[in-house]
PLY file of the C-alpha trace (Angstrom):
ply
format ascii 1.0
element vertex 280
property float x
property float y
property float z
element edge 279
property int vertex1
property int vertex2
end_header
37.96 80.35 -76.94
41.28 78.44 -77.21
41.21 75.22 -76.19
44.69 74.69 -74.39
46.05 72.29 -71.60
45.84 68.33 -70.79
42.87 66.47 -71.45
41.28 66.15 -68.89
40.59 63.04 -66.50
38.10 60.69 -66.43
34.99 61.13 -64.23
33.37 59.30 -62.22
30.91 56.50 -64.71
27.79 57.42 -65.48
24.53 54.45 -63.44
22.94 54.16 -66.62
23.96 54.54 -70.59
23.56 57.82 -72.30
24.31 58.86 -75.61
26.54 61.87 -76.83
24.20 63.01 -79.38
26.34 65.55 -80.64
30.12 65.49 -81.13
32.39 66.48 -83.69
35.50 64.23 -83.71
37.09 64.91 -86.74
37.65 68.14 -85.25
39.99 66.66 -81.77
43.04 69.43 -82.57
44.33 68.60 -78.48
47.87 68.01 -79.22
47.10 64.22 -77.19
44.43 64.02 -79.75
41.98 60.65 -79.91
42.09 58.53 -82.96
38.52 57.39 -83.52
38.69 54.21 -81.67
39.78 56.01 -79.04
37.85 58.07 -77.83
34.67 55.71 -78.93
36.28 53.48 -75.78
37.41 55.83 -73.66
33.83 57.53 -73.71
32.21 53.52 -73.63
34.12 53.33 -70.02
32.27 55.84 -68.52
28.88 55.23 -69.89
28.96 56.75 -73.36
28.79 54.23 -75.25
27.05 55.80 -78.09
27.73 59.28 -80.51
25.79 61.58 -83.12
28.81 62.38 -85.19
27.94 65.48 -86.76
29.75 66.86 -90.53
29.29 70.67 -90.86
31.15 70.97 -94.17
31.58 68.83 -97.18
34.67 67.09 -95.61
33.30 67.01 -92.21
30.53 64.78 -93.86
31.55 62.19 -95.86
34.47 61.91 -92.95
31.53 61.48 -91.10
29.44 59.38 -93.07
31.99 56.89 -93.54
33.29 57.12 -89.81
29.23 55.65 -88.89
30.27 52.67 -91.55
33.31 51.89 -90.45
32.30 52.24 -86.24
29.10 50.80 -84.06
29.19 52.85 -81.57
28.35 55.49 -84.34
26.01 57.18 -86.38
25.60 60.71 -88.66
24.48 63.36 -88.56
25.71 65.81 -92.69
24.66 69.56 -93.34
26.32 72.73 -94.79
26.60 74.59 -91.33
24.46 77.60 -91.21
28.32 79.27 -91.36
29.51 77.86 -94.22
26.74 78.43 -96.54
27.70 82.07 -97.63
31.01 80.88 -98.70
29.38 78.39 -101.07
26.76 80.76 -101.79
28.77 83.59 -102.65
31.31 81.72 -104.20
28.52 80.01 -106.81
28.82 76.32 -105.19
25.81 76.38 -102.55
23.56 74.21 -104.78
25.95 71.68 -105.78
26.90 71.05 -101.67
23.19 70.74 -100.37
22.98 67.94 -104.01
25.82 66.07 -102.41
24.44 66.04 -98.88
21.52 65.02 -100.34
23.86 62.06 -101.91
24.90 61.05 -98.60
21.40 61.09 -96.86
20.40 58.72 -99.09
23.46 56.44 -99.20
22.95 54.21 -95.91
20.65 53.94 -93.06
24.05 54.79 -90.66
23.03 58.92 -91.54
20.14 59.25 -89.51
20.15 63.29 -89.37
20.05 66.43 -91.48
22.30 69.11 -89.59
23.86 70.79 -87.85
22.29 73.36 -89.81
20.17 76.90 -88.98
20.92 80.46 -88.44
24.24 82.06 -86.82
24.00 85.64 -86.75
26.52 85.90 -84.23
29.70 84.95 -87.21
28.15 85.47 -90.06
26.13 89.53 -90.48
23.29 91.12 -92.43
25.39 89.97 -95.82
25.17 86.17 -95.26
21.87 85.90 -93.79
20.03 85.22 -97.28
21.72 82.51 -97.73
21.74 81.19 -94.74
17.82 80.92 -94.70
17.94 79.97 -98.46
20.41 76.61 -97.15
18.11 76.07 -93.67
15.34 75.43 -95.85
16.65 73.48 -98.11
17.69 70.79 -95.35
14.73 70.94 -93.95
12.97 69.62 -97.23
15.12 67.24 -97.38
14.89 66.41 -93.44
10.97 65.59 -94.69
11.64 63.54 -98.09
14.14 61.49 -96.69
12.45 61.23 -93.24
15.36 62.13 -91.33
15.52 63.86 -87.98
16.42 67.62 -88.64
19.46 68.91 -86.26
19.06 72.45 -85.56
22.09 75.00 -84.83
20.89 78.32 -83.19
22.87 81.21 -81.92
21.39 84.80 -81.73
18.65 83.64 -84.11
15.58 82.20 -81.80
13.35 84.42 -83.18
14.45 83.46 -87.13
14.85 79.85 -87.01
11.25 79.16 -85.02
9.49 81.73 -87.96
11.56 79.41 -91.11
10.19 76.25 -88.95
6.92 77.61 -88.83
6.89 77.98 -92.62
8.78 75.32 -94.30
7.08 72.51 -91.85
9.55 71.14 -89.27
9.96 67.13 -89.95
8.58 64.59 -88.09
12.24 64.64 -85.25
13.49 67.72 -84.80
16.50 68.48 -81.85
17.59 71.73 -80.96
21.21 71.32 -80.90
23.33 73.07 -78.12
20.51 74.88 -76.57
21.70 78.45 -75.66
18.14 80.41 -75.29
15.83 80.97 -72.23
12.56 79.09 -70.62
10.05 81.45 -72.80
11.84 80.15 -76.07
12.48 76.48 -74.50
7.77 76.02 -74.16
8.10 77.84 -77.86
10.09 74.83 -79.00
8.65 72.58 -77.12
5.00 73.39 -78.33
6.41 72.55 -81.32
7.80 69.19 -80.14
10.73 69.27 -80.95
13.79 68.08 -78.60
16.17 69.77 -76.32
19.74 69.39 -76.32
21.92 70.23 -73.58
25.73 70.48 -73.23
28.11 71.53 -71.40
27.46 75.58 -71.60
24.38 74.66 -68.45
27.66 73.91 -65.93
28.38 77.70 -67.21
28.36 79.66 -64.10
27.38 82.85 -66.78
24.22 80.18 -67.67
21.25 81.14 -65.43
19.08 81.32 -68.30
19.51 77.95 -69.67
19.40 76.35 -66.36
15.91 77.93 -66.21
14.80 76.74 -69.71
16.44 73.25 -68.78
14.43 73.16 -65.86
10.91 73.55 -67.40
12.09 71.25 -70.12
9.73 67.52 -69.74
12.18 64.46 -69.27
11.06 62.51 -72.37
11.97 65.74 -74.23
15.60 65.93 -72.45
18.97 65.44 -74.58
22.46 65.64 -73.75
25.28 66.30 -75.80
29.41 67.05 -75.59
30.03 69.52 -79.02
32.74 68.13 -78.57
35.67 69.19 -79.10
34.46 72.85 -78.09
31.81 73.36 -75.09
33.70 71.61 -72.15
31.64 71.60 -69.04
32.90 72.92 -65.39
35.30 72.71 -63.89
37.72 71.94 -67.84
36.07 75.25 -69.48
38.63 76.05 -72.68
40.59 72.61 -72.25
39.71 69.92 -74.50
35.90 68.31 -74.86
34.62 64.90 -76.09
32.51 62.66 -75.36
34.01 60.73 -72.40
33.60 63.71 -70.25
29.93 63.66 -70.80
28.73 62.33 -67.24
30.23 66.13 -65.82
26.99 67.22 -67.84
24.40 64.94 -67.24
25.24 65.07 -63.76
24.82 68.63 -63.35
21.81 68.70 -65.37
20.55 65.55 -62.94
20.65 69.18 -60.28
19.03 71.40 -62.07
16.50 68.71 -63.04
16.06 67.45 -59.41
15.65 64.26 -60.56
17.60 60.62 -59.73
20.64 60.57 -62.03
19.92 56.93 -62.73
16.15 58.64 -64.07
17.91 61.26 -66.35
20.54 59.07 -67.57
17.68 56.10 -69.00
15.60 59.06 -70.28
18.29 60.36 -72.40
19.05 57.46 -73.59
15.33 56.33 -74.48
14.87 59.92 -75.59
17.77 60.17 -78.49
16.77 56.94 -79.63
13.39 57.94 -80.13
14.71 61.67 -81.57
17.10 59.34 -84.23
14.33 56.39 -85.19
15.90 53.86 -83.24
18.78 52.79 -81.14
21.50 51.75 -83.40
0 1
1 2
2 3
3 4
4 5
5 6
6 7
7 8
8 9
9 10
10 11
11 12
12 13
13 14
14 15
15 16
16 17
17 18
18 19
19 20
20 21
21 22
22 23
23 24
24 25
25 26
26 27
27 28
28 29
29 30
30 31
31 32
32 33
33 34
34 35
35 36
36 37
37 38
38 39
39 40
40 41
41 42
42 43
43 44
44 45
45 46
46 47
47 48
48 49
49 50
50 51
51 52
52 53
53 54
54 55
55 56
56 57
57 58
58 59
59 60
60 61
61 62
62 63
63 64
64 65
65 66
66 67
67 68
68 69
69 70
70 71
71 72
72 73
73 74
74 75
75 76
76 77
77 78
78 79
79 80
80 81
81 82
82 83
83 84
84 85
85 86
86 87
87 88
88 89
89 90
90 91
91 92
92 93
93 94
94 95
95 96
96 97
97 98
98 99
99 100
100 101
101 102
102 103
103 104
104 105
105 106
106 107
107 108
108 109
109 110
110 111
111 112
112 113
113 114
114 115
115 116
116 117
117 118
118 119
119 120
120 121
121 122
122 123
123 124
124 125
125 126
126 127
127 128
128 129
129 130
130 131
131 132
132 133
133 134
134 135
135 136
136 137
137 138
138 139
139 140
140 141
141 142
142 143
143 144
144 145
145 146
146 147
147 148
148 149
149 150
150 151
151 152
152 153
153 154
154 155
155 156
156 157
157 158
158 159
159 160
160 161
161 162
162 163
163 164
164 165
165 166
166 167
167 168
168 169
169 170
170 171
171 172
172 173
173 174
174 175
175 176
176 177
177 178
178 179
179 180
180 181
181 182
182 183
183 184
184 185
185 186
186 187
187 188
188 189
189 190
190 191
191 192
192 193
193 194
194 195
195 196
196 197
197 198
198 199
199 200
200 201
201 202
202 203
203 204
204 205
205 206
206 207
207 208
208 209
209 210
210 211
211 212
212 213
213 214
214 215
215 216
216 217
217 218
218 219
219 220
220 221
221 222
222 223
223 224
224 225
225 226
226 227
227 228
228 229
229 230
230 231
231 232
232 233
233 234
234 235
235 236
236 237
237 238
238 239
239 240
240 241
241 242
242 243
243 244
244 245
245 246
246 247
247 248
248 249
249 250
250 251
251 252
252 253
253 254
254 255
255 256
256 257
257 258
258 259
259 260
260 261
261 262
262 263
263 264
264 265
265 266
266 267
267 268
268 269
269 270
270 271
271 272
272 273
273 274
274 275
275 276
276 277
277 278
278 279
């Protein structure tokens, strides 16, 4: 969906800080594009003082790693996105790209995560799946070698994502980014000790299966994210997303979980610190 129109107004601030555990600040292409410092400040004002910035290709990963060094509110995750892996593989460049990602992972403790990596059967057809699997396995092993959090992208590939993770053995900390499965898949992930991260999709009218997944997720396994500039929550679907809109998603999550908002916010903050190896 294209992102059009004016940037939404600030929502009501949250009663306790939360962390946007998945954002792409470098991809903000709105007409009133926020620079990094402005985006961080606008989020802080509404109760989102920290952000995990994710880089999905080599330029994005370099940007994320440098931004995390420049801005104390940020830490980074770096990886080759599953839709990028077949292109690099076809050009004979995947191994070199993975080597550069690993150099970034080891360059600074501001890079907390390997990801987003995983499988995407929506945008990549059968011909690209072998390269996606190869890349996913390499990222899993990288996260384990360096004790980093693994951030998993899973689109229309639930069974195979779990199969690869089971085959390789997941790292100590695994986050299912932008959780898109039903309650059954959620339970399979929870049984493996993963955190489930919910985005603005949980607010969509047609996302009852995601809300069912959230409803069975224990409070100590719940994370929240924007995936900005994508997936703006209702009522702003299709408009530019940013970390400052995360309170809309968190309030919707509290309703699904039948939890007090303050309790949920406190849990999300603590869970993010645990999932990403400590506060920052």
